[in-house]
N, CA, C and O atoms as CSV, one atom per row, in Angstrom:
chain,resi,resn,atom,element,x,y,z
A,1,MET,N,N,126.159,54.546,80.984
A,1,MET,CA,C,127.594,54.583,80.755
A,1,MET,C,C,127.903,53.579,79.646
A,1,MET,O,O,127.548,52.405,79.748
A,2,ASP,N,N,128.556,54.039,78.602
A,2,ASP,CA,C,128.848,53.190,77.445
A,2,ASP,C,C,130.318,52.767,77.480
A,2,ASP,O,O,131.204,53.540,77.115
A,3,ILE,N,N,130.563,51.545,77.918
A,3,ILE,CA,C,131.917,50.993,78.053
A,3,ILE,C,C,131.997,49.748,77.176
A,3,ILE,O,O,131.061,48.947,77.173
A,4,PRO,N,N,133.093,49.561,76.427
A,4,PRO,CA,C,133.228,48.343,75.614
A,4,PRO,C,C,133.152,47.076,76.474
A,4,PRO,O,O,133.682,47.041,77.584
A,5,ALA,N,N,132.490,46.042,75.955
A,5,ALA,CA,C,132.300,44.791,76.696
A,5,ALA,C,C,133.626,44.191,77.146
A,5,ALA,O,O,133.678,43.556,78.200
A,6,GLY,N,N,134.688,44.372,76.386
A,6,GLY,CA,C,135.993,43.841,76.755
A,6,GLY,C,C,136.507,44.390,78.072
A,6,GLY,O,O,137.328,43.753,78.731
A,7,LEU,N,N,136.033,45.569,78.463
A,7,LEU,CA,C,136.446,46.162,79.732
A,7,LEU,C,C,135.526,45.770,80.882
A,7,LEU,O,O,135.923,45.859,82.044
A,8,THR,N,N,134.319,45.344,80.581
A,8,THR,CA,C,133.362,45.024,81.640
A,8,THR,C,C,133.150,43.531,81.835
A,8,THR,O,O,132.678,43.110,82.891
A,9,GLU,N,N,133.488,42.728,80.843
A,9,GLU,CA,C,133.219,41.291,80.910
A,9,GLU,C,C,134.515,40.487,80.896
A,9,GLU,O,O,135.088,40.231,79.837
A,10,SER,N,N,134.967,40.093,82.090
A,10,SER,CA,C,136.171,39.268,82.192
A,10,SER,C,C,135.849,37.836,81.775
A,10,SER,O,O,134.688,37.475,81.582
A,11,ALA,N,N,136.891,37.037,81.641
A,11,ALA,CA,C,136.700,35.618,81.322
A,11,ALA,C,C,135.880,34.932,82.417
A,11,ALA,O,O,135.035,34.087,82.120
A,12,PHE,N,N,136.124,35.291,83.682
A,12,PHE,CA,C,135.390,34.686,84.795
A,12,PHE,C,C,133.928,35.124,84.781
A,12,PHE,O,O,133.034,34.323,85.055
A,13,PHE,N,N,133.688,36.383,84.466
A,13,PHE,CA,C,132.335,36.927,84.291
A,13,PHE,C,C,131.563,36.050,83.306
A,13,PHE,O,O,130.422,35.662,83.558
A,14,LYS,N,N,132.208,35.748,82.183
A,14,LYS,CA,C,131.574,34.927,81.140
A,14,LYS,C,C,131.415,33.473,81.590
A,14,LYS,O,O,130.391,32.847,81.318
A,15,LEU,N,N,132.424,32.937,82.277
A,15,LEU,CA,C,132.366,31.555,82.753
A,15,LEU,C,C,131.173,31.333,83.682
A,15,LEU,O,O,130.482,30.319,83.583
A,16,LEU,N,N,130.935,32.285,84.583
A,16,LEU,CA,C,129.801,32.174,85.502
A,16,LEU,C,C,128.464,32.340,84.792
A,16,LEU,O,O,127.448,31.804,85.234
A,17,GLY,N,N,128.469,33.084,83.693
A,17,GLY,CA,C,127.219,33.367,82.990
A,17,GLY,C,C,126.581,34.667,83.431
A,17,GLY,O,O,125.367,34.837,83.320
A,18,CYS,N,N,127.399,35.592,83.934
A,18,CYS,CA,C,126.886,36.894,84.373
A,18,CYS,C,C,126.396,37.711,83.182
A,18,CYS,O,O,126.805,37.498,82.041
A,19,ARG,N,N,125.501,38.659,83.487
A,19,ARG,CA,C,124.994,39.576,82.468
A,19,ARG,C,C,124.973,40.971,83.071
A,19,ARG,O,O,124.338,41.198,84.101
A,20,LEU,N,N,125.670,41.909,82.427
A,20,LEU,CA,C,125.677,43.295,82.897
A,20,LEU,C,C,124.324,43.911,82.585
A,20,LEU,O,O,123.923,44.003,81.425
A,21,HIS,N,N,123.628,44.332,83.630
A,21,HIS,CA,C,122.300,44.922,83.467
A,21,HIS,C,C,122.408,46.429,83.293
A,21,HIS,O,O,121.792,46.998,82.392
A,22,SER,N,N,123.197,47.085,84.163
A,22,SER,CA,C,123.394,48.534,84.041
A,22,SER,C,C,124.685,48.934,84.735
A,22,SER,O,O,125.171,48.253,85.639
A,23,LEU,N,N,125.222,50.057,84.286
A,23,LEU,CA,C,126.465,50.581,84.850
A,23,LEU,C,C,126.409,52.097,84.802
A,23,LEU,O,O,126.299,52.696,83.732
A,24,GLU,N,N,126.488,52.708,85.976
A,24,GLU,CA,C,126.544,54.155,86.113
A,24,GLU,C,C,127.718,54.460,87.025
A,24,GLU,O,O,128.297,53.548,87.615
A,25,THR,N,N,128.070,55.711,87.146
A,25,THR,CA,C,129.180,56.077,88.014
A,25,THR,C,C,128.892,55.623,89.443
A,25,THR,O,O,127.949,56.095,90.077
A,26,GLY,N,N,129.710,54.708,89.938
A,26,GLY,CA,C,129.595,54.223,91.304
A,26,GLY,C,C,128.557,53.148,91.553
A,26,GLY,O,O,128.414,52.685,92.685
A,27,VAL,N,N,127.829,52.738,90.524
A,27,VAL,CA,C,126.771,51.730,90.697
A,27,VAL,C,C,126.811,50.734,89.543
A,27,VAL,O,O,126.842,51.121,88.375
A,28,ALA,N,N,126.808,49.450,89.884
A,28,ALA,CA,C,126.767,48.397,88.862
A,28,ALA,C,C,125.678,47.403,89.221
A,28,ALA,O,O,125.508,47.041,90.385
A,29,GLN,N,N,124.945,46.968,88.211
A,29,GLN,CA,C,123.949,45.914,88.386
A,29,GLN,C,C,124.316,44.758,87.465
A,29,GLN,O,O,124.430,44.918,86.250
A,30,VAL,N,N,124.499,43.584,88.076
A,30,VAL,CA,C,124.891,42.388,87.335
A,30,VAL,C,C,123.928,41.261,87.694
A,30,VAL,O,O,123.648,41.020,88.868
A,31,ALA,N,N,123.426,40.578,86.674
A,31,ALA,CA,C,122.476,39.479,86.870
A,31,ALA,C,C,123.174,38.137,86.691
A,31,ALA,O,O,124.174,38.027,85.982
A,32,LEU,N,N,122.625,37.121,87.348
A,32,LEU,CA,C,123.134,35.762,87.227
A,32,LEU,C,C,121.957,34.791,87.273
A,32,LEU,O,O,121.173,34.793,88.222
A,33,ALA,N,N,121.845,33.967,86.243
A,33,ALA,CA,C,120.806,32.936,86.201
A,33,ALA,C,C,121.346,31.659,86.831
A,33,ALA,O,O,122.516,31.316,86.661
A,34,LEU,N,N,120.485,30.966,87.554
A,34,LEU,CA,C,120.891,29.714,88.192
A,34,LEU,C,C,120.914,28.599,87.152
A,34,LEU,O,O,119.874,28.079,86.748
A,35,GLU,N,N,122.119,28.250,86.733
A,35,GLU,CA,C,122.344,27.164,85.776
A,35,GLU,C,C,122.763,25.910,86.554
A,35,GLU,O,O,123.223,26.025,87.690
A,36,PRO,N,N,122.616,24.727,85.970
A,36,PRO,CA,C,122.941,23.482,86.690
A,36,PRO,C,C,124.349,23.460,87.282
A,36,PRO,O,O,124.537,22.949,88.386
A,37,GLN,N,N,125.332,23.995,86.583
A,37,GLN,CA,C,126.717,23.952,87.068
A,37,GLN,C,C,126.962,24.894,88.252
A,37,GLN,O,O,128.033,24.849,88.855
A,38,LEU,N,N,125.994,25.741,88.592
A,38,LEU,CA,C,126.145,26.665,89.718
A,38,LEU,C,C,125.440,26.161,90.975
A,38,LEU,O,O,125.394,26.863,91.986
A,39,ARG,N,N,124.897,24.964,90.915
A,39,ARG,CA,C,124.163,24.409,92.061
A,39,ARG,C,C,125.113,23.708,93.038
A,39,ARG,O,O,126.124,23.129,92.640
A,40,ASN,N,N,124.757,23.777,94.333
A,40,ASN,CA,C,125.516,23.056,95.357
A,40,ASN,C,C,124.903,21.669,95.559
A,40,ASN,O,O,124.006,21.274,94.813
A,41,ARG,N,N,125.378,20.931,96.558
A,41,ARG,CA,C,124.873,19.572,96.790
A,41,ARG,C,C,123.413,19.562,97.218
A,41,ARG,O,O,122.738,18.542,97.081
A,42,ALA,N,N,122.917,20.680,97.733
A,42,ALA,CA,C,121.505,20.784,98.122
A,42,ALA,C,C,120.635,21.253,96.955
A,42,ALA,O,O,119.438,21.494,97.116
A,43,ASN,N,N,121.257,21.380,95.775
A,43,ASN,CA,C,120.565,21.782,94.550
A,43,ASN,C,C,120.138,23.253,94.547
A,43,ASN,O,O,119.227,23.643,93.816
A,44,LYS,N,N,120.809,24.063,95.375
A,44,LYS,CA,C,120.563,25.508,95.441
A,44,LYS,C,C,121.747,26.228,94.793
A,44,LYS,O,O,122.761,25.603,94.484
A,45,LEU,N,N,121.619,27.541,94.588
A,45,LEU,CA,C,122.732,28.333,94.065
A,45,LEU,C,C,123.891,28.273,95.057
A,45,LEU,O,O,123.719,28.580,96.237
A,46,HIS,N,N,125.054,27.882,94.584
A,46,HIS,CA,C,126.243,27.744,95.434
A,46,HIS,C,C,126.639,29.108,95.993
A,46,HIS,O,O,126.633,30.106,95.274
A,47,GLY,N,N,126.982,29.143,97.279
A,47,GLY,CA,C,127.394,30.387,97.921
A,47,GLY,C,C,128.614,31.012,97.273
A,47,GLY,O,O,128.743,32.236,97.241
A,48,GLY,N,N,129.508,30.186,96.758
A,48,GLY,CA,C,130.695,30.709,96.081
A,48,GLY,C,C,130.351,31.429,94.789
A,48,GLY,O,O,130.989,32.422,94.440
A,49,ALA,N,N,129.346,30.932,94.077
A,49,ALA,CA,C,128.892,31.609,92.855
A,49,ALA,C,C,128.262,32.948,93.207
A,49,ALA,O,O,128.470,33.943,92.512
A,50,LEU,N,N,127.493,32.968,94.288
A,50,LEU,CA,C,126.868,34.206,94.749
A,50,LEU,C,C,127.931,35.216,95.176
A,50,LEU,O,O,127.842,36.399,94.848
A,51,PHE,N,N,128.940,34.737,95.912
A,51,PHE,CA,C,130.030,35.618,96.345
A,51,PHE,C,C,130.784,36.164,95.133
A,51,PHE,O,O,131.154,37.338,95.106
A,52,SER,N,N,131.009,35.323,94.144
A,52,SER,CA,C,131.696,35.768,92.925
A,52,SER,C,C,130.889,36.834,92.198
A,52,SER,O,O,131.454,37.807,91.699
A,53,LEU,N,N,129.568,36.657,92.133
A,53,LEU,CA,C,128.701,37.674,91.535
A,53,LEU,C,C,128.868,39.004,92.256
A,53,LEU,O,O,128.996,40.047,91.615
A,54,VAL,N,N,128.867,38.971,93.579
A,54,VAL,CA,C,129.041,40.185,94.388
A,54,VAL,C,C,130.380,40.842,94.085
A,54,VAL,O,O,130.441,42.052,93.868
A,55,ASP,N,N,131.452,40.058,94.066
A,55,ASP,CA,C,132.791,40.596,93.822
A,55,ASP,C,C,132.891,41.226,92.430
A,55,ASP,O,O,133.516,42.273,92.263
A,56,ILE,N,N,132.281,40.593,91.445
A,56,ILE,CA,C,132.283,41.124,90.080
A,56,ILE,C,C,131.543,42.455,90.026
A,56,ILE,O,O,132.045,43.424,89.457
A,57,ALA,N,N,130.346,42.506,90.619
A,57,ALA,CA,C,129.561,43.743,90.602
A,57,ALA,C,C,130.270,44.856,91.362
A,57,ALA,O,O,130.275,46.005,90.918
A,58,MET,N,N,130.869,44.526,92.500
A,58,MET,CA,C,131.602,45.529,93.271
A,58,MET,C,C,132.795,46.061,92.478
A,58,MET,O,O,133.054,47.264,92.472
A,59,GLY,N,N,133.512,45.172,91.819
A,59,GLY,CA,C,134.656,45.598,91.010
A,59,GLY,C,C,134.241,46.535,89.888
A,59,GLY,O,O,134.936,47.510,89.602
A,60,LEU,N,N,133.112,46.245,89.251
A,60,LEU,CA,C,132.617,47.126,88.189
A,60,LEU,C,C,132.181,48.474,88.743
A,60,LEU,O,O,132.394,49.505,88.105
A,61,ALA,N,N,131.569,48.476,89.934
A,61,ALA,CA,C,131.195,49.747,90.566
A,61,ALA,C,C,132.442,50.580,90.855
A,61,ALA,O,O,132.436,51.797,90.673
A,62,CYS,N,N,133.512,49.922,91.307
A,62,CYS,CA,C,134.781,50.626,91.548
A,62,CYS,C,C,135.335,51.202,90.250
A,62,CYS,O,O,135.716,52.371,90.200
A,63,SER,N,N,135.380,50.385,89.203
A,63,SER,CA,C,135.924,50.842,87.918
A,63,SER,C,C,135.127,52.002,87.354
A,63,SER,O,O,135.695,52.908,86.744
A,64,SER,N,N,133.819,51.985,87.550
A,64,SER,CA,C,132.999,53.086,87.046
A,64,SER,C,C,133.206,54.352,87.862
A,64,SER,O,O,132.837,55.441,87.422
A,65,THR,N,N,133.794,54.219,89.046
A,65,THR,CA,C,134.079,55.376,89.899
A,65,THR,C,C,135.432,55.993,89.563
A,65,THR,O,O,135.524,57.198,89.327
A,66,HIS,N,N,136.490,55.170,89.541
A,66,HIS,CA,C,137.835,55.715,89.317
A,66,HIS,C,C,138.266,55.663,87.861
A,66,HIS,O,O,139.320,56.193,87.510
A,67,GLY,N,N,137.482,55.043,87.026
A,67,GLY,CA,C,137.808,54.973,85.603
A,67,GLY,C,C,138.362,53.614,85.235
A,67,GLY,O,O,139.082,52.995,86.018
A,68,PHE,N,N,138.027,53.151,84.046
A,68,PHE,CA,C,138.462,51.837,83.581
A,68,PHE,C,C,139.932,51.831,83.162
A,68,PHE,O,O,140.469,50.784,82.802
A,69,ASP,N,N,140.587,53.000,83.207
A,69,ASP,CA,C,142.020,53.067,82.917
A,69,ASP,C,C,142.847,52.710,84.147
A,69,ASP,O,O,144.058,52.520,84.038
A,70,GLN,N,N,142.206,52.615,85.328
A,70,GLN,CA,C,142.868,52.205,86.562
A,70,GLN,C,C,142.318,50.853,86.979
A,70,GLN,O,O,141.218,50.470,86.581
A,71,GLN,N,N,143.087,50.134,87.781
A,71,GLN,CA,C,142.659,48.836,88.300
A,71,GLN,C,C,142.342,48.968,89.786
A,71,GLN,O,O,142.842,49.866,90.464
A,72,SER,N,N,141.517,48.074,90.274
A,72,SER,CA,C,141.269,47.963,91.711
A,72,SER,C,C,141.292,46.480,92.069
A,72,SER,O,O,141.079,45.616,91.219
A,73,ALA,N,N,141.553,46.207,93.336
A,73,ALA,CA,C,141.619,44.821,93.805
A,73,ALA,C,C,140.902,44.712,95.141
A,73,ALA,O,O,140.950,45.628,95.962
A,74,THR,N,N,140.245,43.599,95.346
A,74,THR,CA,C,139.530,43.354,96.592
A,74,THR,C,C,140.532,43.198,97.735
A,74,THR,O,O,141.441,42.371,97.664
A,75,ILE,N,N,140.358,43.997,98.786
A,75,ILE,CA,C,141.161,43.851,100.005
A,75,ILE,C,C,140.442,42.912,100.964
A,75,ILE,O,O,141.041,41.990,101.518
A,76,GLU,N,N,139.150,43.160,101.151
A,76,GLU,CA,C,138.342,42.294,102.008
A,76,GLU,C,C,136.890,42.407,101.582
A,76,GLU,O,O,136.474,43.398,100.982
A,77,CYS,N,N,136.125,41.368,101.907
A,77,CYS,CA,C,134.702,41.374,101.585
A,77,CYS,C,C,133.982,40.467,102.573
A,77,CYS,O,O,134.431,39.359,102.865
A,78,LYS,N,N,132.862,40.959,103.078
A,78,LYS,CA,C,132.041,40.204,104.020
A,78,LYS,C,C,130.656,40.074,103.420
A,78,LYS,O,O,130.120,41.033,102.865
A,79,ILE,N,N,130.079,38.889,103.531
A,79,ILE,CA,C,128.755,38.656,102.957
A,79,ILE,C,C,127.860,37.962,103.978
A,79,ILE,O,O,128.307,37.094,104.728
A,80,ASN,N,N,126.604,38.355,103.992
A,80,ASN,CA,C,125.576,37.667,104.762
A,80,ASN,C,C,124.626,37.014,103.770
A,80,ASN,O,O,124.024,37.689,102.935
A,81,TYR,N,N,124.499,35.704,103.868
A,81,TYR,CA,C,123.550,34.972,103.031
A,81,TYR,C,C,122.216,34.962,103.771
A,81,TYR,O,O,122.128,34.458,104.890
A,82,ILE,N,N,121.186,35.513,103.151
A,82,ILE,CA,C,119.895,35.673,103.812
A,82,ILE,C,C,118.943,34.527,103.483
A,82,ILE,O,O,118.279,33.989,104.369
A,83,ARG,N,N,118.881,34.158,102.207
A,83,ARG,CA,C,117.965,33.091,101.791
A,83,ARG,C,C,118.561,32.308,100.636
A,83,ARG,O,O,119.366,32.829,99.864
A,84,ALA,N,N,118.157,31.055,100.528
A,84,ALA,CA,C,118.642,30.187,99.449
A,84,ALA,C,C,117.939,30.531,98.141
A,84,ALA,O,O,116.809,31.018,98.127
A,85,VAL,N,N,118.638,30.264,97.049
A,85,VAL,CA,C,118.078,30.475,95.712
A,85,VAL,C,C,117.889,29.103,95.076
A,85,VAL,O,O,118.849,28.356,94.886
A,86,GLU,N,N,116.646,28.782,94.751
A,86,GLU,CA,C,116.325,27.465,94.198
A,86,GLU,C,C,116.258,27.456,92.681
A,86,GLU,O,O,116.410,26.402,92.064
A,87,GLY,N,N,116.034,28.601,92.075
A,87,GLY,CA,C,115.933,28.684,90.619
A,87,GLY,C,C,115.793,30.127,90.188
A,87,GLY,O,O,115.726,31.031,91.021
A,88,GLY,N,N,115.749,30.338,88.889
A,88,GLY,CA,C,115.555,31.685,88.363
A,88,GLY,C,C,116.834,32.488,88.280
A,88,GLY,O,O,117.916,31.946,88.055
A,89,GLU,N,N,116.693,33.785,88.467
A,89,GLU,CA,C,117.802,34.725,88.300
A,89,GLU,C,C,117.896,35.630,89.517
A,89,GLU,O,O,116.886,35.960,90.138
A,90,VAL,N,N,119.113,36.026,89.850
A,90,VAL,CA,C,119.339,37.008,90.908
A,90,VAL,C,C,119.997,38.234,90.292
A,90,VAL,O,O,120.652,38.155,89.253
A,91,MET,N,N,119.806,39.375,90.962
A,91,MET,CA,C,120.390,40.638,90.507
A,91,MET,C,C,121.198,41.232,91.652
A,91,MET,O,O,120.683,41.420,92.754
A,92,CYS,N,N,122.461,41.524,91.385
A,92,CYS,CA,C,123.323,42.169,92.370
A,92,CYS,C,C,123.475,43.638,92.012
A,92,CYS,O,O,123.851,43.981,90.891
A,93,THR,N,N,123.178,44.504,92.978
A,93,THR,CA,C,123.399,45.936,92.824
A,93,THR,C,C,124.500,46.334,93.786
A,93,THR,O,O,124.351,46.201,95.000
A,94,ALA,N,N,125.608,46.824,93.244
A,94,ALA,CA,C,126.756,47.247,94.045
A,94,ALA,C,C,126.887,48.759,93.949
A,94,ALA,O,O,126.794,49.332,92.864
A,95,ARG,N,N,127.109,49.412,95.118
A,95,ARG,CA,C,127.229,50.867,95.185
A,95,ARG,C,C,128.480,51.259,95.956
A,95,ARG,O,O,128.718,50.761,97.056
A,96,VAL,N,N,129.271,52.140,95.386
A,96,VAL,CA,C,130.425,52.683,96.096
A,96,VAL,C,C,129.899,53.675,97.125
A,96,VAL,O,O,129.215,54.637,96.773
A,97,ILE,N,N,130.219,53.441,98.404
A,97,ILE,CA,C,129.764,54.352,99.455
A,97,ILE,C,C,130.894,55.234,99.980
A,97,ILE,O,O,130.645,56.217,100.679
A,98,HIS,N,N,132.140,54.880,99.640
A,98,HIS,CA,C,133.290,55.730,99.981
A,98,HIS,C,C,134.300,55.653,98.841
A,98,HIS,O,O,135.040,54.674,98.735
A,99,PRO,N,N,134.338,56.673,97.989
A,99,PRO,CA,C,135.289,56.679,96.871
A,99,PRO,C,C,136.590,57.396,97.236
A,99,PRO,O,O,136.823,58.523,96.798
A,100,GLY,N,N,137.430,56.749,98.031
A,100,GLY,CA,C,138.692,57.362,98.423
A,100,GLY,C,C,139.735,57.295,97.318
A,100,GLY,O,O,139.546,56.619,96.307
A,101,ARG,N,N,140.844,58.009,97.526
A,101,ARG,CA,C,141.925,57.998,96.531
A,101,ARG,C,C,142.661,56.668,96.518
A,101,ARG,O,O,143.089,56.209,95.459
A,102,ARG,N,N,142.813,56.046,97.678
A,102,ARG,CA,C,143.561,54.789,97.788
A,102,ARG,C,C,142.657,53.567,97.952
A,102,ARG,O,O,142.999,52.473,97.503
A,103,THR,N,N,141.515,53.755,98.591
A,103,THR,CA,C,140.579,52.646,98.794
A,103,THR,C,C,139.151,53.095,98.500
A,103,THR,O,O,138.822,54.280,98.564
A,104,LEU,N,N,138.316,52.112,98.177
A,104,LEU,CA,C,136.889,52.349,97.991
A,104,LEU,C,C,136.143,51.343,98.863
A,104,LEU,O,O,136.547,50.185,98.975
A,105,VAL,N,N,135.061,51.791,99.474
A,105,VAL,CA,C,134.192,50.899,100.233
A,105,VAL,C,C,132.904,50.750,99.433
A,105,VAL,O,O,132.317,51.729,98.971
A,106,VAL,N,N,132.482,49.496,99.282
A,106,VAL,CA,C,131.345,49.188,98.412
A,106,VAL,C,C,130.343,48.316,99.163
A,106,VAL,O,O,130.724,47.400,99.892
A,107,GLU,N,N,129.055,48.614,98.976
A,107,GLU,CA,C,127.980,47.775,99.496
A,107,GLU,C,C,127.292,47.084,98.334
A,107,GLU,O,O,127.253,47.610,97.222
A,108,ALA,N,N,126.750,45.904,98.594
A,108,ALA,CA,C,126.016,45.194,97.543
A,108,ALA,C,C,124.821,44.466,98.136
A,108,ALA,O,O,124.890,43.899,99.226
A,109,ASP,N,N,123.733,44.498,97.393
A,109,ASP,CA,C,122.537,43.722,97.717
A,109,ASP,C,C,122.283,42.768,96.564
A,109,ASP,O,O,122.352,43.159,95.399
A,110,VAL,N,N,121.991,41.524,96.888
A,110,VAL,CA,C,121.587,40.552,95.873
A,110,VAL,C,C,120.105,40.274,96.102
A,110,VAL,O,O,119.690,39.872,97.189
A,111,MET,N,N,119.331,40.494,95.065
A,111,MET,CA,C,117.880,40.346,95.144
A,111,MET,C,C,117.400,39.284,94.163
A,111,MET,O,O,117.985,39.084,93.098
A,112,GLN,N,N,116.329,38.616,94.545
A,112,GLN,CA,C,115.588,37.780,93.609
A,112,GLN,C,C,114.159,38.304,93.665
A,112,GLN,O,O,113.413,38.027,94.604
A,113,GLY,N,N,113.796,39.069,92.636
A,113,GLY,CA,C,112.533,39.787,92.680
A,113,GLY,C,C,112.609,40.823,93.784
A,113,GLY,O,O,113.511,41.661,93.790
A,114,ASP,N,N,111.667,40.776,94.723
A,114,ASP,CA,C,111.680,41.725,95.840
A,114,ASP,C,C,112.265,41.119,97.114
A,114,ASP,O,O,112.170,41.723,98.182
A,115,LYS,N,N,112.864,39.944,97.018
A,115,LYS,CA,C,113.429,39.240,98.174
A,115,LYS,C,C,114.943,39.435,98.249
A,115,LYS,O,O,115.654,39.241,97.263
A,116,LEU,N,N,115.426,39.821,99.436
A,116,LEU,CA,C,116.860,39.963,99.664
A,116,LEU,C,C,117.476,38.578,99.833
A,116,LEU,O,O,117.061,37.803,100.695
A,117,VAL,N,N,118.464,38.281,99.007
A,117,VAL,CA,C,119.156,36.990,99.031
A,117,VAL,C,C,120.456,37.089,99.820
A,117,VAL,O,O,120.787,36.188,100.591
A,118,ALA,N,N,121.196,38.185,99.630
A,118,ALA,CA,C,122.475,38.372,100.315
A,118,ALA,C,C,122.799,39.853,100.391
A,118,ALA,O,O,122.349,40.650,99.568
A,119,LYS,N,N,123.594,40.204,101.399
A,119,LYS,CA,C,124.058,41.581,101.583
A,119,LYS,C,C,125.550,41.507,101.861
A,119,LYS,O,O,126.009,40.657,102.624
A,120,ALA,N,N,126.306,42.409,101.234
A,120,ALA,CA,C,127.766,42.350,101.371
A,120,ALA,C,C,128.360,43.746,101.472
A,120,ALA,O,O,127.753,44.734,101.059
A,121,GLN,N,N,129.558,43.801,102.030
A,121,GLN,CA,C,130.343,45.033,102.060
A,121,GLN,C,C,131.793,44.660,101.828
A,121,GLN,O,O,132.288,43.677,102.380
A,122,GLY,N,N,132.474,45.448,101.009
A,122,GLY,CA,C,133.865,45.166,100.693
A,122,GLY,C,C,134.701,46.423,100.605
A,122,GLY,O,O,134.187,47.528,100.437
A,123,THR,N,N,136.001,46.229,100.724
A,123,THR,CA,C,136.967,47.311,100.572
A,123,THR,C,C,137.892,46.947,99.425
A,123,THR,O,O,138.369,45.816,99.332
A,124,PHE,N,N,138.141,47.908,98.559
A,124,PHE,CA,C,138.954,47.705,97.368
A,124,PHE,C,C,140.104,48.698,97.357
A,124,PHE,O,O,139.934,49.865,97.711
A,125,ALA,N,N,141.273,48.228,96.949
A,125,ALA,CA,C,142.442,49.089,96.790
A,125,ALA,C,C,142.471,49.609,95.364
A,125,ALA,O,O,142.221,48.867,94.414
A,126,VAL,N,N,142.781,50.893,95.227
A,126,VAL,CA,C,143.006,51.470,93.902
A,126,VAL,C,C,144.475,51.239,93.589
A,126,VAL,O,O,145.345,51.676,94.342
A,127,LEU,N,N,144.760,50.561,92.491
A,127,LEU,CA,C,146.145,50.210,92.142
A,127,LEU,C,C,146.748,51.238,91.202
A,127,LEU,O,O,147.905,51.106,90.802
């Protein structure tokens, strides 16, 4: 899917240091490298940065489903943190599992290599 970067890369996306890996209808893959400013007091990837990565990838999956001419907003999101990230890069894959007219339900997996780091599910309103 060929979308201008201005539609896929928000200011917050850039602030975190996200990188769009791939975007297809209903599926978005976004990568995030562990930079010093994203570390928590235990020197691991901060859970808030991980949650933000998930929300960004889910939002892009929604936009690729209903079109970038419409907006969507997070209604709710639940995340399970499975393992800590000490370094390197993580990849979030978000998939729309229910593309409704008013709401979309999205699942996301965050992986580091072949290891599951976090799993999330969210509901988004189509505005």
